[in-house]
C-alpha positions as CSV (number, residue, x, y, z in Angstrom):
1,X,284.2,127.5,164.7
2,X,285.8,130.9,164.6
3,X,284.2,132.0,167.8
4,X,285.3,128.7,169.4
5,X,288.9,129.4,168.5
6,X,288.6,133.0,169.7
7,X,287.6,131.8,173.2
8,X,290.1,129.0,173.2
9,X,292.8,131.6,172.5
10,X,291.4,133.9,175.2
11,X,291.6,131.1,177.7
12,X,295.1,130.2,176.7
13,X,296.2,133.9,176.9
14,X,294.5,134.4,180.2
15,X,296.4,131.7,182.1
16,X,299.8,132.4,180.4
17,X,299.5,136.2,180.8
18,X,302.4,137.4,183.0
19,X,300.2,140.2,184.3
20,X,298.0,137.5,185.9
21,X,300.9,135.5,187.2
22,X,299.0,134.1,190.3
23,X,297.6,131.1,188.4
24,X,301.1,130.5,186.8
25,X,302.6,130.5,190.3
26,X,300.1,127.8,191.4
27,X,300.9,125.5,188.5
28,X,304.6,126.0,189.1
29,X,304.2,125.1,192.8
30,X,302.0,122.2,191.9
31,X,304.6,120.4,189.8
32,X,307.8,121.7,191.5
33,X,308.5,118.4,193.2
34,X,308.3,116.3,190.0
35,X,310.8,115.5,187.2
36,X,310.4,115.2,183.5
37,X,310.4,111.4,183.9
38,X,307.3,111.7,186.1
39,X,305.3,113.6,183.4
40,X,302.4,111.1,183.7
41,X,301.9,111.9,187.4
42,X,302.0,115.6,186.6
43,X,299.5,115.2,183.9
44,X,297.1,113.5,186.3
45,X,297.8,116.2,188.9
46,X,297.0,119.0,186.4
47,X,293.9,117.1,185.3
48,X,292.7,117.1,188.9
49,X,293.2,120.8,189.0
50,X,291.4,121.2,185.7
51,X,288.4,119.2,186.9
52,X,288.2,121.4,190.0
53,X,288.3,124.7,188.1
54,X,286.1,123.4,185.3
55,X,283.3,122.8,187.8
56,X,283.3,126.2,189.5
57,X,284.1,128.0,186.2
58,X,280.9,126.5,184.7
59,X,278.7,127.1,187.7
60,X,279.9,130.7,188.2
61,X,279.7,131.6,184.5
62,X,276.1,130.1,184.4
63,X,275.4,132.2,187.6
64,X,274.4,129.0,189.5
65,X,276.7,130.0,192.4
66,X,277.6,133.4,193.8
67,X,280.6,134.6,195.8
68,X,282.5,137.6,196.9
69,X,285.1,138.3,194.2
70,X,287.5,140.1,196.7
71,X,287.5,137.0,198.9
72,X,288.4,134.7,196.0
73,X,291.2,137.1,195.0
74,X,292.6,136.6,198.6
75,X,292.1,132.8,198.6
76,X,294.0,132.2,195.4
77,X,297.4,133.4,196.7
78,X,296.7,131.5,199.9
79,X,296.3,128.3,197.9
80,X,299.6,129.1,196.2
81,X,301.4,129.6,199.5
82,X,300.0,126.4,201.0
83,X,301.1,124.4,197.9
84,X,304.6,125.8,198.0
85,X,304.9,125.2,201.8
86,X,303.8,121.6,201.3
87,X,306.7,121.2,198.9
88,X,309.2,122.1,201.7
89,X,308.5,118.7,203.3
90,X,309.6,116.9,200.2
91,X,312.6,114.6,200.7
92,X,314.6,113.1,197.9
93,X,314.2,109.3,198.0
94,X,317.4,107.3,198.4
95,X,316.2,104.3,196.4
96,X,313.7,103.4,193.7
97,X,311.7,101.4,196.3
98,X,311.3,104.4,198.5
99,X,310.6,106.6,195.5
100,X,307.7,104.4,194.5
101,X,306.3,104.1,198.1
102,X,306.5,107.8,198.8
103,X,305.1,108.8,195.4
104,X,302.1,106.5,196.0
105,X,301.5,107.9,199.5
106,X,301.9,111.5,198.4
107,X,299.8,111.2,195.2
108,X,296.4,111.0,196.8
109,X,296.9,114.0,199.0
110,X,298.3,116.2,196.2
111,X,295.6,115.2,193.8
112,X,292.9,116.1,196.4
113,X,294.7,119.4,197.1
114,X,294.8,120.2,193.4
115,X,291.1,119.4,192.9
116,X,290.0,121.5,195.9
117,X,292.2,124.4,195.0
118,X,291.0,124.1,191.4
119,X,287.5,124.9,192.7
120,X,288.8,128.2,194.0
121,X,290.8,129.1,190.9
122,X,287.8,128.4,188.7
123,X,285.8,131.2,190.4
124,X,288.7,133.5,189.7
125,X,288.7,132.5,186.0
126,X,285.0,133.1,185.8
127,X,285.2,136.8,186.6
128,X,287.2,137.3,183.4
129,X,285.1,135.0,181.3
130,X,281.8,136.6,182.3
131,X,283.2,140.0,181.3
132,X,284.0,138.6,177.9
133,X,280.6,136.9,177.3
134,X,278.5,139.9,178.1
135,X,275.0,139.1,176.8
136,X,276.0,136.1,174.7
137,X,273.0,133.9,174.1
138,X,274.8,130.6,174.1
139,X,277.6,130.3,176.5
140,X,278.2,126.6,176.4
141,X,280.6,126.6,173.5
142,X,282.6,129.7,174.7
143,X,282.8,128.1,178.1
144,X,284.1,124.8,176.7
145,X,286.6,126.6,174.4
146,X,287.8,128.9,177.2
147,X,288.4,125.9,179.5
148,X,290.3,124.0,176.8
149,X,292.5,127.1,176.3
150,X,293.2,127.2,180.0
151,X,294.2,123.5,179.9
152,X,296.6,124.0,177.0
153,X,298.1,127.0,178.8
154,X,298.6,124.9,181.9
155,X,300.3,122.1,179.9
156,X,302.7,124.7,178.4
157,X,303.6,126.0,181.8
158,X,304.2,122.5,183.1
159,X,306.3,121.6,180.1
160,X,308.5,124.6,180.7
161,X,308.9,123.8,184.4
162,X,309.7,120.1,183.8
163,X,312.2,121.0,181.1
164,X,314.0,123.5,183.4
165,X,314.0,120.8,186.1
166,X,315.6,118.3,183.6
167,X,318.3,120.9,182.7
168,X,319.1,121.7,186.4
169,X,319.0,118.1,187.6
170,X,320.6,116.2,184.7
171,X,322.8,118.8,183.0
172,X,323.9,121.0,185.9
173,X,323.8,118.0,188.3
174,X,322.0,119.8,191.0
175,X,320.1,117.9,193.7
176,X,316.4,117.4,193.4
177,X,315.8,118.7,196.9
178,X,317.6,121.9,196.2
179,X,315.7,122.5,193.0
180,X,312.4,121.9,194.9
181,X,313.2,124.2,197.8
182,X,314.5,127.1,195.6
183,X,311.5,127.0,193.2
184,X,309.0,126.6,196.1
185,X,310.7,129.3,198.1
186,X,310.5,131.8,195.3
187,X,306.8,130.9,194.7
188,X,306.0,131.1,198.4
189,X,307.7,134.5,198.7
190,X,305.7,135.9,195.8
191,X,302.4,134.4,197.1
192,X,303.1,135.9,200.5
193,X,303.6,139.3,198.9
194,X,300.2,139.0,197.1
195,X,298.5,138.1,200.3
196,X,300.1,141.0,202.3
197,X,299.2,143.5,199.6
198,X,295.6,142.2,199.1
199,X,293.1,145.0,199.6
200,X,290.4,142.7,201.1
201,X,292.8,141.5,203.8
202,X,293.7,145.0,204.6
203,X,290.0,145.9,205.1
204,X,289.5,142.9,207.4
205,X,292.5,143.8,209.5
206,X,291.5,147.4,209.9
């Protein structure tokens, strides 16, 4: 049980670590268009992302798939940039009917996007987990614990973002569109910086 808690904490710390803020940026971009009242939709969205990264995290940790680490480190900020740019096309509904219709139409696409991009992020998580496991004989429990820790960290990040959104939209009376564009613009700028400064991209362009 003690080992389980250790790996759970490591998973939580890994995704919430400011030094590895690329995963944090993705979660922020993912839920930037939602409000606190839409927490159920966000929970489903984060679950889709979790399913995606759980699959590749398990496969890569068990060494059932191989990939170039440098390429994944480039693809992760690209997924962040794409998600942030997709948010720019968000338009604040003028009525509840439009809200329901647009939310339904948009949901399927965003869930699919979260699932696919989760597959890429899972390979990024596995690099860290493999370094922790070393020659551990049984990696199933550590893998499960680490994954749960990641999920708890994601929920914390989402909670903070949605709470800030509530304050901005309901207390400061800002528009939902403005909030979405500002948050997504900041995330897009940071993601673009990560892409430009990526060593693998520099090698490709040389």
